[in-house]
N, C-alpha and C positions, 0 to 999 in steps of 0.2 A: 358198043360205044364207038361213035365215029370221031373223026379227026377234030371237028369243031368242038365237041364236048371236051376232049382232051386239051385243046387249046384254051378253052374257057376255064377249065379246072386249074391249068397251069397259071393262067392270068390271075385268077382269084387267089391262088397260093402266093404268088409273088406280091400281090397287092397286100395280102395279110401280113406277110413278112416285113414289108416296108412300113405299114401302119404300126405294127407292134414294136418295131425297133426305133421308130422316130423319136419318141420322147427321150429315150436314153442318149441317142446320137446327138439330137439337138441340144440337150442340156450339156453334154460333154463338150460340144462345139462352142457353145456360149461361154462356158467356164474357161475353156482353153483360150478363147479370144480375150476374155478379160484378163487372164493371167499373163498372156503374151503382152498385152498393152502395159500391164503393170511392170513386167520385167524389162520392157523396152524403155520405159520412163525412168526406172531406178537402176538400170543396167546390172541388175542381179540375174545371173545366168545359171541358176541352180536347177537341175532336172527334177528333183523331187518337189520343188515348189509348184510345178505344173502337174505332176503325176498324182500326188495325194489328194488335192482338192477335186480333181476329175473323178477319181474313184469314189469319193465320198458323196459327191453330187449324183453320179450315176446310181449309186446304191440307194440314196434317198428317193430319187425319182422312181426306181424300180419298186421300192417299198410302197410308195403312194399310188402308183399306178398298177400295182400287182393285181388287185381284184378285177380291174377292167381287162388287164391282159389275160387273166385266167378265163373270165367269162367269154372273151372274144375267141380264145382258143377252143373252149368247150363248144361254143356255137358252131365254129368252123368244123371241128371234129364231128359233131352231130350231123352237120350237112353232108360231110363226106360219107359217114356211115349210113346215112339214108340213101345215098347214091350208089351204094355198093352193088346192088343188083343191076344197075346200069353198067357199072364198070366191068363186071364179070362177063356179061353177055355181049 
């Protein structure tokens, strides 16, 4: 296995991490922004008001995107397992 293959594998791994984490991160960001706007307009500064809805939304997004996440991870793992003979030598 040469350096370019290692770099390509590392790049694909980082890309996979970003793609799989994006739905949860973006939904948490969007809900956090909406709650921050609500808190700024009403001047309610309660920490649990921001924390609990984010957890609920991230959990729901994980639940709905779960099959896609698992299939993507299975495909990536299968690709890595098929490359194992190239990695060893």
